[in-house]
Each structure stands twice: as C-alpha cells, then as structure tokens.
PDB file as gemmi writes it, atoms N, CA and C in Angstrom:
CRYST1    1.000    1.000    1.000  90.00  90.00  90.00 P 1                      
ATOM      1  N   MET A   1       7.539  -3.819  89.197  1.00  0.00           N  
ATOM      2  CA  MET A   1       8.436  -4.931  89.412  1.00  0.00           C  
ATOM      3  C   MET A   1       8.858  -5.522  88.074  1.00  0.00           C  
ATOM      4  N   GLN A   2      10.101  -5.881  87.994  1.00  0.00           N  
ATOM      5  CA  GLN A   2      10.634  -6.448  86.772  1.00  0.00           C  
ATOM      6  C   GLN A   2      10.249  -7.923  86.670  1.00  0.00           C  
ATOM      7  N   THR A   3       9.799  -8.330  85.494  1.00  0.00           N  
ATOM      8  CA  THR A   3       9.410  -9.728  85.306  1.00  0.00           C  
ATOM      9  C   THR A   3      10.607 -10.529  84.816  1.00  0.00           C  
ATOM     10  N   SER A   4      10.620 -11.783  85.179  1.00  0.00           N  
ATOM     11  CA  SER A   4      11.707 -12.660  84.750  1.00  0.00           C  
ATOM     12  C   SER A   4      11.180 -13.697  83.765  1.00  0.00           C  
ATOM     13  N   TRP A   5      12.073 -14.495  83.269  1.00  0.00           N  
ATOM     14  CA  TRP A   5      11.727 -15.516  82.294  1.00  0.00           C  
ATOM     15  C   TRP A   5      11.281 -16.818  82.946  1.00  0.00           C  
ATOM     16  N   MET A   6      11.495 -16.973  84.244  1.00  0.00           N  
ATOM     17  CA  MET A   6      11.241 -18.258  84.905  1.00  0.00           C  
ATOM     18  C   MET A   6       9.782 -18.702  84.868  1.00  0.00           C  
ATOM     19  N   PRO A   7       8.792 -17.836  85.190  1.00  0.00           N  
ATOM     20  CA  PRO A   7       7.404 -18.305  85.104  1.00  0.00           C  
ATOM     21  C   PRO A   7       6.982 -18.655  83.684  1.00  0.00           C  
ATOM     22  N   THR A   8       7.533 -17.951  82.703  1.00  0.00           N  
ATOM     23  CA  THR A   8       7.193 -18.237  81.313  1.00  0.00           C  
ATOM     24  C   THR A   8       7.677 -19.624  80.903  1.00  0.00           C  
ATOM     25  N   VAL A   9       8.912 -19.927  81.229  1.00  0.00           N  
ATOM     26  CA  VAL A   9       9.473 -21.239  80.873  1.00  0.00           C  
ATOM     27  C   VAL A   9       8.758 -22.346  81.649  1.00  0.00           C  
ATOM     28  N   ALA A  10       8.479 -22.102  82.927  1.00  0.00           N  
ATOM     29  CA  ALA A  10       7.762 -23.105  83.727  1.00  0.00           C  
ATOM     30  C   ALA A  10       6.372 -23.350  83.153  1.00  0.00           C  
ATOM     31  N   GLY A  11       5.683 -22.297  82.747  1.00  0.00           N  
ATOM     32  CA  GLY A  11       4.357 -22.449  82.151  1.00  0.00           C  
ATOM     33  C   GLY A  11       4.397 -23.227  80.856  1.00  0.00           C  
ATOM     34  N   ILE A  12       5.390 -22.956  80.030  1.00  0.00           N  
ATOM     35  CA  ILE A  12       5.526 -23.679  78.760  1.00  0.00           C  
ATOM     36  C   ILE A  12       5.810 -25.154  79.014  1.00  0.00           C  
ATOM     37  N   LEU A  13       6.683 -25.440  79.976  1.00  0.00           N  
ATOM     38  CA  LEU A  13       6.982 -26.844  80.302  1.00  0.00           C  
ATOM     39  C   LEU A  13       5.736 -27.564  80.818  1.00  0.00           C  
ATOM     40  N   CYS A  14       4.949 -26.886  81.659  1.00  0.00           N  
ATOM     41  CA  CYS A  14       3.731 -27.513  82.200  1.00  0.00           C  
ATOM     42  C   CYS A  14       2.698 -27.750  81.105  1.00  0.00           C  
ATOM     43  N   ILE A  15       2.541 -26.783  80.218  1.00  0.00           N  
ATOM     44  CA  ILE A  15       1.574 -26.954  79.127  1.00  0.00           C  
ATOM     45  C   ILE A  15       2.026 -28.065  78.189  1.00  0.00           C  
ATOM     46  N   LEU A  16       3.313 -28.145  77.920  1.00  0.00           N  
ATOM     47  CA  LEU A  16       3.835 -29.206  77.059  1.00  0.00           C  
ATOM     48  C   LEU A  16       3.581 -30.585  77.664  1.00  0.00           C  
ATOM     49  N   THR A  17       3.868 -30.754  78.943  1.00  0.00           N  
ATOM     50  CA  THR A  17       3.625 -32.053  79.568  1.00  0.00           C  
ATOM     51  C   THR A  17       2.131 -32.335  79.695  1.00  0.00           C  
ATOM     52  N   GLY A  18       1.320 -31.298  79.874  1.00  0.00           N  
ATOM     53  CA  GLY A  18      -0.128 -31.500  79.888  1.00  0.00           C  
ATOM     54  C   GLY A  18      -0.642 -32.016  78.553  1.00  0.00           C  
ATOM     55  N   CYS A  19      -0.098 -31.474  77.464  1.00  0.00           N  
ATOM     56  CA  CYS A  19      -0.480 -31.967  76.142  1.00  0.00           C  
ATOM     57  C   CYS A  19      -0.024 -33.412  75.934  1.00  0.00           C  
ATOM     58  N   LEU A  20       1.157 -33.746  76.447  1.00  0.00           N  
ATOM     59  CA  LEU A  20       1.616 -35.136  76.382  1.00  0.00           C  
ATOM     60  C   LEU A  20       0.670 -36.056  77.150  1.00  0.00           C  
ATOM     61  N   ALA A  21       0.191 -35.600  78.298  1.00  0.00           N  
ATOM     62  CA  ALA A  21      -0.732 -36.412  79.095  1.00  0.00           C  
ATOM     63  C   ALA A  21      -2.064 -36.587  78.375  1.00  0.00           C  
ATOM     64  N   LEU A  22      -2.552 -35.545  77.715  1.00  0.00           N  
ATOM     65  CA  LEU A  22      -3.814 -35.679  76.977  1.00  0.00           C  
ATOM     66  C   LEU A  22      -3.645 -36.618  75.786  1.00  0.00           C  
ATOM     67  N   PHE A  23      -2.484 -36.586  75.153  1.00  0.00           N  
ATOM     68  CA  PHE A  23      -2.210 -37.550  74.082  1.00  0.00           C  
ATOM     69  C   PHE A  23      -2.165 -38.970  74.642  1.00  0.00           C  
ATOM     70  N   GLY A  24      -1.555 -39.119  75.814  1.00  0.00           N  
ATOM     71  CA  GLY A  24      -1.546 -40.421  76.484  1.00  0.00           C  
ATOM     72  C   GLY A  24      -2.944 -40.884  76.844  1.00  0.00           C  
ATOM     73  N   PHE A  25      -3.814 -39.930  77.222  1.00  0.00           N  
ATOM     74  CA  PHE A  25      -5.205 -40.271  77.504  1.00  0.00           C  
ATOM     75  C   PHE A  25      -5.877 -40.840  76.263  1.00  0.00           C  
ATOM     76  N   LEU A  26      -5.650 -40.201  75.117  1.00  0.00           N  
ATOM     77  CA  LEU A  26      -6.265 -40.692  73.882  1.00  0.00           C  
ATOM     78  C   LEU A  26      -5.778 -42.101  73.540  1.00  0.00           C  
ATOM     79  N   LEU A  27      -4.485 -42.330  73.686  1.00  0.00           N  
ATOM     80  CA  LEU A  27      -3.952 -43.669  73.411  1.00  0.00           C  
ATOM     81  C   LEU A  27      -4.508 -44.704  74.380  1.00  0.00           C  
ATOM     82  N   THR A  28      -4.533 -44.358  75.660  1.00  0.00           N  
ATOM     83  CA  THR A  28      -5.016 -45.296  76.670  1.00  0.00           C  
ATOM     84  C   THR A  28      -6.498 -45.595  76.466  1.00  0.00           C  
ATOM     85  N   ALA A  29      -7.276 -44.575  76.169  1.00  0.00           N  
ATOM     86  CA  ALA A  29      -8.703 -44.792  75.948  1.00  0.00           C  
ATOM     87  C   ALA A  29      -8.941 -45.636  74.698  1.00  0.00           C  
ATOM     88  N   THR A  30      -8.137 -45.427  73.669  1.00  0.00           N  
ATOM     89  CA  THR A  30      -8.282 -46.212  72.446  1.00  0.00           C  
ATOM     90  C   THR A  30      -7.994 -47.684  72.699  1.00  0.00           C  
ATOM     91  N   PHE A  31      -6.888 -47.968  73.390  1.00  0.00           N  
ATOM     92  CA  PHE A  31      -6.570 -49.359  73.699  1.00  0.00           C  
ATOM     93  C   PHE A  31      -7.593 -49.961  74.661  1.00  0.00           C  
ATOM     94  N   GLY A  32      -8.103 -49.157  75.568  1.00  0.00           N  
ATOM     95  CA  GLY A  32      -9.139 -49.638  76.483  1.00  0.00           C  
ATOM     96  C   GLY A  32     -10.408 -50.025  75.744  1.00  0.00           C  
ATOM     97  N   LEU A  33     -10.777 -49.224  74.750  1.00  0.00           N  
ATOM     98  CA  LEU A  33     -11.952 -49.566  73.945  1.00  0.00           C  
ATOM     99  C   LEU A  33     -11.711 -50.833  73.129  1.00  0.00           C  
ATOM    100  N   PHE A  34     -10.482 -51.027  72.676  1.00  0.00           N  
ATOM    101  CA  PHE A  34     -10.162 -52.251  71.950  1.00  0.00           C  
ATOM    102  C   PHE A  34     -10.395 -53.474  72.832  1.00  0.00           C  
ATOM    103  N   PHE A  35      -9.911 -53.399  74.079  1.00  0.00           N  
ATOM    104  CA  PHE A  35     -10.106 -54.535  74.974  1.00  0.00           C  
ATOM    105  C   PHE A  35     -11.567 -54.652  75.400  1.00  0.00           C  
ATOM    106  N   PHE A  36     -12.275 -53.527  75.445  1.00  0.00           N  
ATOM    107  CA  PHE A  36     -13.703 -53.579  75.764  1.00  0.00           C  
ATOM    108  C   PHE A  36     -14.451 -54.318  74.659  1.00  0.00           C  
ATOM    109  N   ASN A  37     -14.083 -54.082  73.416  1.00  0.00           N  
ATOM    110  CA  ASN A  37     -14.722 -54.776  72.302  1.00  0.00           C  
ATOM    111  C   ASN A  37     -14.251 -56.216  72.176  1.00  0.00           C  
ATOM    112  N   ALA A  38     -13.094 -56.532  72.742  1.00  0.00           N  
ATOM    113  CA  ALA A  38     -12.592 -57.906  72.691  1.00  0.00           C  
ATOM    114  C   ALA A  38     -13.198 -58.770  73.785  1.00  0.00           C  
ATOM    115  N   ALA A  39     -14.068 -58.220  74.629  1.00  0.00           N  
ATOM    116  CA  ALA A  39     -14.632 -58.968  75.750  1.00  0.00           C  
ATOM    117  C   ALA A  39     -15.565 -60.083  75.283  1.00  0.00           C  
ATOM    118  N   HIS A  40     -16.123 -59.964  74.100  1.00  0.00           N  
ATOM    119  CA  HIS A  40     -17.047 -60.982  73.618  1.00  0.00           C  
ATOM    120  C   HIS A  40     -16.321 -62.223  73.085  1.00  0.00           C  
ATOM    121  N   LEU A  41     -15.013 -62.188  73.002  1.00  0.00           N  
ATOM    122  CA  LEU A  41     -14.260 -63.341  72.527  1.00  0.00           C  
ATOM    123  C   LEU A  41     -14.292 -64.460  73.557  1.00  0.00           C  
ATOM    124  N   ASP A  42     -13.864 -65.636  73.163  1.00  0.00           N  
ATOM    125  CA  ASP A  42     -13.873 -66.791  74.057  1.00  0.00           C  
ATOM    126  C   ASP A  42     -12.597 -66.830  74.913  1.00  0.00           C  
ATOM    127  N   ILE A  43     -12.374 -65.785  75.649  1.00  0.00           N  
ATOM    128  CA  ILE A  43     -11.222 -65.737  76.550  1.00  0.00           C  
ATOM    129  C   ILE A  43     -11.773 -65.742  77.965  1.00  0.00           C  
ATOM    130  N   ASP A  44     -10.921 -66.102  78.891  1.00  0.00           N  
ATOM    131  CA  ASP A  44     -11.317 -66.040  80.290  1.00  0.00           C  
ATOM    132  C   ASP A  44     -11.678 -64.595  80.639  1.00  0.00           C  
ATOM    133  N   GLU A  45     -12.757 -64.392  81.373  1.00  0.00           N  
ATOM    134  CA  GLU A  45     -13.270 -63.051  81.635  1.00  0.00           C  
ATOM    135  C   GLU A  45     -12.409 -62.229  82.583  1.00  0.00           C  
ATOM    136  N   PHE A  46     -11.708 -62.855  83.516  1.00  0.00           N  
ATOM    137  CA  PHE A  46     -10.948 -62.081  84.495  1.00  0.00           C  
ATOM    138  C   PHE A  46      -9.847 -61.222  83.873  1.00  0.00           C  
ATOM    139  N   PRO A  47      -8.982 -61.778  82.999  1.00  0.00           N  
ATOM    140  CA  PRO A  47      -7.927 -60.919  82.456  1.00  0.00           C  
ATOM    141  C   PRO A  47      -8.469 -59.758  81.638  1.00  0.00           C  
ATOM    142  N   VAL A  48      -9.523 -59.984  80.880  1.00  0.00           N  
ATOM    143  CA  VAL A  48     -10.077 -58.914  80.054  1.00  0.00           C  
ATOM    144  C   VAL A  48     -10.645 -57.817  80.937  1.00  0.00           C  
ATOM    145  N   ALA A  49     -11.370 -58.178  81.986  1.00  0.00           N  
ATOM    146  CA  ALA A  49     -11.939 -57.177  82.886  1.00  0.00           C  
ATOM    147  C   ALA A  49     -10.837 -56.428  83.629  1.00  0.00           C  
ATOM    148  N   PHE A  50      -9.791 -57.124  84.022  1.00  0.00           N  
ATOM    149  CA  PHE A  50      -8.678 -56.476  84.717  1.00  0.00           C  
ATOM    150  C   PHE A  50      -7.957 -55.496  83.799  1.00  0.00           C  
ATOM    151  N   ILE A  51      -7.755 -55.896  82.562  1.00  0.00           N  
ATOM    152  CA  ILE A  51      -7.096 -55.016  81.592  1.00  0.00           C  
ATOM    153  C   ILE A  51      -7.967 -53.797  81.309  1.00  0.00           C  
ATOM    154  N   GLN A  52      -9.266 -53.997  81.181  1.00  0.00           N  
ATOM    155  CA  GLN A  52     -10.180 -52.871  80.973  1.00  0.00           C  
ATOM    156  C   GLN A  52     -10.115 -51.892  82.135  1.00  0.00           C  
ATOM    157  N   MET A  53     -10.112 -52.401  83.349  1.00  0.00           N  
ATOM    158  CA  MET A  53     -10.060 -51.544  84.524  1.00  0.00           C  
ATOM    159  C   MET A  53      -8.734 -50.788  84.582  1.00  0.00           C  
ATOM    160  N   ALA A  54      -7.639 -51.448  84.267  1.00  0.00           N  
ATOM    161  CA  ALA A  54      -6.333 -50.793  84.292  1.00  0.00           C  
ATOM    162  C   ALA A  54      -6.268 -49.671  83.257  1.00  0.00           C  
ATOM    163  N   PHE A  55      -6.784 -49.914  82.072  1.00  0.00           N  
ATOM    164  CA  PHE A  55      -6.804 -48.867  81.054  1.00  0.00           C  
ATOM    165  C   PHE A  55      -7.715 -47.713  81.450  1.00  0.00           C  
ATOM    166  N   ALA A  56      -8.848 -48.006  82.070  1.00  0.00           N  
ATOM    167  CA  ALA A  56      -9.758 -46.942  82.491  1.00  0.00           C  
ATOM    168  C   ALA A  56      -9.126 -46.069  83.572  1.00  0.00           C  
ATOM    169  N   ILE A  57      -8.474 -46.690  84.539  1.00  0.00           N  
ATOM    170  CA  ILE A  57      -7.819 -45.922  85.605  1.00  0.00           C  
ATOM    171  C   ILE A  57      -6.676 -45.087  85.022  1.00  0.00           C  
ATOM    172  N   GLY A  58      -5.903 -45.669  84.136  1.00  0.00           N  
ATOM    173  CA  GLY A  58      -4.821 -44.920  83.498  1.00  0.00           C  
ATOM    174  C   GLY A  58      -5.322 -43.766  82.664  1.00  0.00           C  
ATOM    175  N   ALA A  59      -6.424 -43.974  81.951  1.00  0.00           N  
ATOM    176  CA  ALA A  59      -6.972 -42.910  81.118  1.00  0.00           C  
ATOM    177  C   ALA A  59      -7.496 -41.753  81.962  1.00  0.00           C  
ATOM    178  N   VAL A  60      -8.221 -42.063  83.014  1.00  0.00           N  
ATOM    179  CA  VAL A  60      -8.773 -41.001  83.867  1.00  0.00           C  
ATOM    180  C   VAL A  60      -7.651 -40.253  84.588  1.00  0.00           C  
ATOM    181  N   GLY A  61      -6.663 -40.983  85.083  1.00  0.00           N  
ATOM    182  CA  GLY A  61      -5.527 -40.338  85.740  1.00  0.00           C  
ATOM    183  C   GLY A  61      -4.763 -39.428  84.795  1.00  0.00           C  
ATOM    184  N   SER A  62      -4.546 -39.887  83.579  1.00  0.00           N  
ATOM    185  CA  SER A  62      -3.851 -39.079  82.585  1.00  0.00           C  
ATOM    186  C   SER A  62      -4.651 -37.836  82.221  1.00  0.00           C  
ATOM    187  N   LEU A  63      -5.953 -37.978  82.128  1.00  0.00           N  
ATOM    188  CA  LEU A  63      -6.801 -36.836  81.801  1.00  0.00           C  
ATOM    189  C   LEU A  63      -6.756 -35.780  82.906  1.00  0.00           C  
ATOM    190  N   ILE A  64      -6.869 -36.193  84.141  1.00  0.00           N  
ATOM    191  CA  ILE A  64      -6.850 -35.254  85.265  1.00  0.00           C  
ATOM    192  C   ILE A  64      -5.496 -34.555  85.365  1.00  0.00           C  
ATOM    193  N   LEU A  65      -4.410 -35.324  85.305  1.00  0.00           N  
ATOM    194  CA  LEU A  65      -3.080 -34.720  85.381  1.00  0.00           C  
ATOM    195  C   LEU A  65      -2.829 -33.761  84.224  1.00  0.00           C  
ATOM    196  N   GLY A  66      -3.304 -34.114  83.052  1.00  0.00           N  
ATOM    197  CA  GLY A  66      -3.115 -33.253  81.886  1.00  0.00           C  
ATOM    198  C   GLY A  66      -3.818 -31.915  82.036  1.00  0.00           C  
ATOM    199  N   TRP A  67      -5.060 -31.937  82.494  1.00  0.00           N  
ATOM    200  CA  TRP A  67      -5.803 -30.683  82.651  1.00  0.00           C  
ATOM    201  C   TRP A  67      -5.234 -29.827  83.776  1.00  0.00           C  
ATOM    202  N   VAL A  68      -4.793 -30.442  84.858  1.00  0.00           N  
ATOM    203  CA  VAL A  68      -4.168 -29.670  85.945  1.00  0.00           C  
ATOM    204  C   VAL A  68      -2.886 -29.019  85.435  1.00  0.00           C  
ATOM    205  N   ALA A  69      -2.089 -29.756  84.685  1.00  0.00           N  
ATOM    206  CA  ALA A  69      -0.836 -29.203  84.159  1.00  0.00           C  
ATOM    207  C   ALA A  69      -1.101 -28.056  83.191  1.00  0.00           C  
ATOM    208  N   ILE A  70      -2.095 -28.190  82.351  1.00  0.00           N  
ATOM    209  CA  ILE A  70      -2.397 -27.118  81.388  1.00  0.00           C  
ATOM    210  C   ILE A  70      -2.955 -25.895  82.101  1.00  0.00           C  
ATOM    211  N   PHE A  71      -3.907 -26.078  83.013  1.00  0.00           N  
ATOM    212  CA  PHE A  71      -4.498 -24.939  83.712  1.00  0.00           C  
ATOM    213  C   PHE A  71      -3.456 -24.200  84.548  1.00  0.00           C  
ATOM    214  N   GLY A  72      -2.631 -24.937  85.270  1.00  0.00           N  
ATOM    215  CA  GLY A  72      -1.589 -24.306  86.067  1.00  0.00           C  
ATOM    216  C   GLY A  72      -0.506 -23.677  85.210  1.00  0.00           C  
ATOM    217  N   GLY A  73      -0.216 -24.276  84.068  1.00  0.00           N  
ATOM    218  CA  GLY A  73       0.756 -23.682  83.149  1.00  0.00           C  
ATOM    219  C   GLY A  73       0.287 -22.347  82.603  1.00  0.00           C  
ATOM    220  N   VAL A  74      -0.995 -22.256  82.306  1.00  0.00           N  
ATOM    221  CA  VAL A  74      -1.560 -20.974  81.865  1.00  0.00           C  
ATOM    222  C   VAL A  74      -1.498 -19.966  83.007  1.00  0.00           C  
ATOM    223  N   SER A  75      -1.753 -20.402  84.224  1.00  0.00           N  
ATOM    224  CA  SER A  75      -1.649 -19.512  85.385  1.00  0.00           C  
ATOM    225  C   SER A  75      -0.220 -19.008  85.554  1.00  0.00           C  
ATOM    226  N   ALA A  76       0.764 -19.857  85.308  1.00  0.00           N  
ATOM    227  CA  ALA A  76       2.163 -19.432  85.404  1.00  0.00           C  
ATOM    228  C   ALA A  76       2.504 -18.442  84.296  1.00  0.00           C  
ATOM    229  N   LEU A  77       1.968 -18.663  83.100  1.00  0.00           N  
ATOM    230  CA  LEU A  77       2.217 -17.720  82.009  1.00  0.00           C  
ATOM    231  C   LEU A  77       1.597 -16.348  82.299  1.00  0.00           C  
ATOM    232  N   GLN A  78       0.444 -16.354  82.959  1.00  0.00           N  
ATOM    233  CA  GLN A  78      -0.217 -15.097  83.314  1.00  0.00           C  
ATOM    234  C   GLN A  78       0.368 -14.474  84.574  1.00  0.00           C  
ATOM    235  N   ARG A  79       1.271 -15.221  85.240  1.00  0.00           N  
ATOM    236  CA  ARG A  79       1.895 -14.795  86.491  1.00  0.00           C  
ATOM    237  C   ARG A  79       0.857 -14.549  87.586  1.00  0.00           C  
ATOM    238  N   ARG A  80      -0.071 -15.473  87.686  1.00  0.00           N  
ATOM    239  CA  ARG A  80      -1.111 -15.424  88.709  1.00  0.00           C  
ATOM    240  C   ARG A  80      -1.254 -16.816  89.308  1.00  0.00           C  
ATOM    241  N   ARG A  81      -1.827 -16.876  90.484  1.00  0.00           N  
ATOM    242  CA  ARG A  81      -2.151 -18.140  91.158  1.00  0.00           C  
ATOM    243  C   ARG A  81      -0.915 -19.036  91.317  1.00  0.00           C  
ATOM    244  N   TRP A  82      -0.060 -18.692  92.267  1.00  0.00           N  
ATOM    245  CA  TRP A  82       1.159 -19.458  92.496  1.00  0.00           C  
ATOM    246  C   TRP A  82       0.836 -20.900  92.870  1.00  0.00           C  
ATOM    247  N   GLY A  83      -0.242 -21.117  93.619  1.00  0.00           N  
ATOM    248  CA  GLY A  83      -0.618 -22.470  94.025  1.00  0.00           C  
ATOM    249  C   GLY A  83      -0.941 -23.358  92.836  1.00  0.00           C  
ATOM    250  N   TRP A  84      -1.662 -22.817  91.863  1.00  0.00           N  
ATOM    251  CA  TRP A  84      -1.981 -23.595  90.668  1.00  0.00           C  
ATOM    252  C   TRP A  84      -0.730 -23.847  89.825  1.00  0.00           C  
ATOM    253  N   ALA A  85       0.155 -22.866  89.786  1.00  0.00           N  
ATOM    254  CA  ALA A  85       1.400 -23.064  89.040  1.00  0.00           C  
ATOM    255  C   ALA A  85       2.236 -24.177  89.675  1.00  0.00           C  
ATOM    256  N   LEU A  86       2.261 -24.206  91.004  1.00  0.00           N  
ATOM    257  CA  LEU A  86       2.998 -25.272  91.691  1.00  0.00           C  
ATOM    258  C   LEU A  86       2.318 -26.628  91.495  1.00  0.00           C  
ATOM    259  N   ALA A  87       0.989 -26.657  91.554  1.00  0.00           N  
ATOM    260  CA  ALA A  87       0.257 -27.906  91.309  1.00  0.00           C  
ATOM    261  C   ALA A  87       0.511 -28.414  89.887  1.00  0.00           C  
ATOM    262  N   ALA A  88       0.592 -27.496  88.938  1.00  0.00           N  
ATOM    263  CA  ALA A  88       0.881 -27.885  87.556  1.00  0.00           C  
ATOM    264  C   ALA A  88       2.274 -28.465  87.438  1.00  0.00           C  
ATOM    265  N   ALA A  89       3.233 -27.873  88.139  1.00  0.00           N  
ATOM    266  CA  ALA A  89       4.602 -28.385  88.087  1.00  0.00           C  
ATOM    267  C   ALA A  89       4.681 -29.774  88.720  1.00  0.00           C  
ATOM    268  N   ILE A  90       3.930 -29.992  89.791  1.00  0.00           N  
ATOM    269  CA  ILE A  90       3.907 -31.317  90.419  1.00  0.00           C  
ATOM    270  C   ILE A  90       3.247 -32.335  89.490  1.00  0.00           C  
ATOM    271  N   ALA A  91       2.140 -31.946  88.851  1.00  0.00           N  
ATOM    272  CA  ALA A  91       1.490 -32.835  87.881  1.00  0.00           C  
ATOM    273  C   ALA A  91       2.424 -33.126  86.715  1.00  0.00           C  
ATOM    274  N   ALA A  92       3.170 -32.110  86.279  1.00  0.00           N  
ATOM    275  CA  ALA A  92       4.122 -32.306  85.186  1.00  0.00           C  
ATOM    276  C   ALA A  92       5.222 -33.282  85.597  1.00  0.00           C  
ATOM    277  N   THR A  93       5.596 -33.267  86.879  1.00  0.00           N  
ATOM    278  CA  THR A  93       6.601 -34.211  87.360  1.00  0.00           C  
ATOM    279  C   THR A  93       6.075 -35.644  87.300  1.00  0.00           C  
ATOM    280  N   LEU A  94       4.797 -35.832  87.586  1.00  0.00           N  
ATOM    281  CA  LEU A  94       4.210 -37.166  87.501  1.00  0.00           C  
ATOM    282  C   LEU A  94       4.074 -37.633  86.056  1.00  0.00           C  
ATOM    283  N   ILE A  95       3.933 -36.688  85.137  1.00  0.00           N  
ATOM    284  CA  ILE A  95       3.777 -37.038  83.724  1.00  0.00           C  
ATOM    285  C   ILE A  95       5.137 -37.309  83.086  1.00  0.00           C  
ATOM    286  N   CYS A  96       6.044 -36.364  83.214  1.00  0.00           N  
ATOM    287  CA  CYS A  96       7.374 -36.466  82.612  1.00  0.00           C  
ATOM    288  C   CYS A  96       8.388 -35.886  83.599  1.00  0.00           C  
ATOM    289  N   PRO A  97       9.023 -36.734  84.390  1.00  0.00           N  
ATOM    290  CA  PRO A  97       9.875 -36.243  85.485  1.00  0.00           C  
ATOM    291  C   PRO A  97      10.970 -35.231  85.103  1.00  0.00           C  
ATOM    292  N   PRO A  98      11.704 -35.388  84.011  1.00  0.00           N  
ATOM    293  CA  PRO A  98      12.735 -34.378  83.731  1.00  0.00           C  
ATOM    294  C   PRO A  98      12.163 -32.975  83.508  1.00  0.00           C  
ATOM    295  N   LEU A  99      11.094 -32.885  82.739  1.00  0.00           N  
ATOM    296  CA  LEU A  99      10.485 -31.575  82.497  1.00  0.00           C  
ATOM    297  C   LEU A  99       9.781 -31.056  83.751  1.00  0.00           C  
ATOM    298  N   GLY A 100       9.170 -31.959  84.514  1.00  0.00           N  
ATOM    299  CA  GLY A 100       8.453 -31.550  85.710  1.00  0.00           C  
ATOM    300  C   GLY A 100       9.363 -31.031  86.805  1.00  0.00           C  
ATOM    301  N   VAL A 101      10.518 -31.664  86.986  1.00  0.00           N  
ATOM    302  CA  VAL A 101      11.457 -31.191  88.007  1.00  0.00           C  
ATOM    303  C   VAL A 101      11.974 -29.805  87.640  1.00  0.00           C  
ATOM    304  N   ALA A 102      12.255 -29.594  86.366  1.00  0.00           N  
ATOM    305  CA  ALA A 102      12.683 -28.262  85.931  1.00  0.00           C  
ATOM    306  C   ALA A 102      11.575 -27.234  86.175  1.00  0.00           C  
ATOM    307  N   ALA A 103      10.323 -27.618  85.915  1.00  0.00           N  
ATOM    308  CA  ALA A 103       9.198 -26.706  86.147  1.00  0.00           C  
ATOM    309  C   ALA A 103       9.035 -26.402  87.632  1.00  0.00           C  
ATOM    310  N   ILE A 104       9.195 -27.399  88.496  1.00  0.00           N  
ATOM    311  CA  ILE A 104       9.090 -27.164  89.944  1.00  0.00           C  
ATOM    312  C   ILE A 104      10.166 -26.183  90.398  1.00  0.00           C  
ATOM    313  N   ILE A 105      11.386 -26.387  89.944  1.00  0.00           N  
ATOM    314  CA  ILE A 105      12.476 -25.501  90.346  1.00  0.00           C  
ATOM    315  C   ILE A 105      12.192 -24.065  89.901  1.00  0.00           C  
ATOM    316  N   LEU A 106      11.737 -23.900  88.670  1.00  0.00           N  
ATOM    317  CA  LEU A 106      11.465 -22.557  88.166  1.00  0.00           C  
ATOM    318  C   LEU A 106      10.292 -21.897  88.880  1.00  0.00           C  
ATOM    319  N   VAL A 107       9.244 -22.662  89.186  1.00  0.00           N  
ATOM    320  CA  VAL A 107       8.092 -22.090  89.888  1.00  0.00           C  
ATOM    321  C   VAL A 107       8.471 -21.692  91.309  1.00  0.00           C  
ATOM    322  N   VAL A 108       9.252 -22.522  91.975  1.00  0.00           N  
ATOM    323  CA  VAL A 108       9.663 -22.191  93.344  1.00  0.00           C  
ATOM    324  C   VAL A 108      10.583 -20.969  93.350  1.00  0.00           C  
ATOM    325  N   LEU A 109      11.488 -20.870  92.382  1.00  0.00           N  
ATOM    326  CA  LEU A 109      12.360 -19.702  92.322  1.00  0.00           C  
ATOM    327  C   LEU A 109      11.599 -18.422  91.981  1.00  0.00           C  
ATOM    328  N   ALA A 110      10.502 -18.560  91.241  1.00  0.00           N  
ATOM    329  CA  ALA A 110       9.711 -17.389  90.847  1.00  0.00           C  
ATOM    330  C   ALA A 110       8.506 -17.170  91.751  1.00  0.00           C  
ATOM    331  N   GLU A 111       8.505 -17.777  92.936  1.00  0.00           N  
ATOM    332  CA  GLU A 111       7.347 -17.676  93.843  1.00  0.00           C  
ATOM    333  C   GLU A 111       7.004 -16.231  94.152  1.00  0.00           C  
ATOM    334  N   GLN A 112       7.987 -15.430  94.506  1.00  0.00           N  
ATOM    335  CA  GLN A 112       7.734 -14.040  94.879  1.00  0.00           C  
ATOM    336  C   GLN A 112       7.097 -13.277  93.720  1.00  0.00           C  
ATOM    337  N   GLU A 113       7.585 -13.512  92.520  1.00  0.00           N  
ATOM    338  CA  GLU A 113       7.026 -12.832  91.357  1.00  0.00           C  
ATOM    339  C   GLU A 113       5.589 -13.265  91.075  1.00  0.00           C  
ATOM    340  N   LEU A 114       5.317 -14.560  91.244  1.00  0.00           N  
ATOM    341  CA  LEU A 114       3.969 -15.055  90.989  1.00  0.00           C  
ATOM    342  C   LEU A 114       2.989 -14.571  92.074  1.00  0.00           C  
ATOM    343  N   ARG A 115       3.446 -14.450  93.299  1.00  0.00           N  
ATOM    344  CA  ARG A 115       2.558 -14.000  94.380  1.00  0.00           C  
ATOM    345  C   ARG A 115       2.281 -12.509  94.302  1.00  0.00           C  
ATOM    346  N   THR A 116       3.270 -11.693  93.960  1.00  0.00           N  
ATOM    347  CA  THR A 116       3.072 -10.244  93.947  1.00  0.00           C  
ATOM    348  C   THR A 116       2.350  -9.771  92.695  1.00  0.00           C  
ATOM    349  N   ALA A 117       2.427 -10.528  91.622  1.00  0.00           N  
ATOM    350  CA  ALA A 117       1.774 -10.126  90.381  1.00  0.00           C  
ATOM    351  C   ALA A 117       0.267 -10.369  90.410  1.00  0.00           C  
ATOM    352  N   ALA A 118      -0.187 -11.197  91.332  1.00  0.00           N  
ATOM    353  CA  ALA A 118      -1.608 -11.549  91.373  1.00  0.00           C  
ATOM    354  C   ALA A 118      -2.462 -10.402  91.890  1.00  0.00           C  
TER     355      ALA A 118                                                      
END                                                                             
C-alpha cells in the first residue's frame, strides 16, 4: 500500500502541540510554586489557596494533554494505533485549536492507512 503524507503531518502537529503543553505545564507549575511560597504572607488565605488549586489543576491538565498528544503523535508517525492518533489530535485541539483541527482532519482522512498499516 502506498503511504501518504497525511499521518506524518498530523503526527508532527500533535507532537508540536504536545511540546507546547509541556512548556505550559512548566510555566504553570512555576507560577503555582510562587503562590505556594507566597502563602506565608499576611494575605487572606482563601485567595491564595484558590489560586494554588487553580494552578495545580491547570498544570496537571496540561501535563496529561501534552503526553497524550506526544504519544499519539508518535503513533501517527509510525502509522499504527489509529485510536491513539485520534486521541492525540483531540488533545491537540484542546491545547491549540488551529493546529488540532488540522490534525483531526488529517487523521480522519488517513484512517484507512493508519488501520491497515498496524
């Protein structure tokens, strides 16, 4: 069977957005630690705790989405595991919608190639 360029481009887009999400995780975790260290200041405790929780949830969400996008992007590059490639494209859409929508379109168009190559 002849291979096309669509899974390759979709995999690259997913890996790129996954790396963006991991960078976002580092930024979110850094700011979260800043607010964690600022908790000893004489500020009202509720806003600091709420901000800490928001940063923690954002950091964990970014980390999970980033790893799913990278793992599925590698699966798309290898032309295996269509389900993971689609999950990566969906995660990429949550991270960066323009790149993610393009990845979803390419993965769906290359479904037959990804399923038969496995």
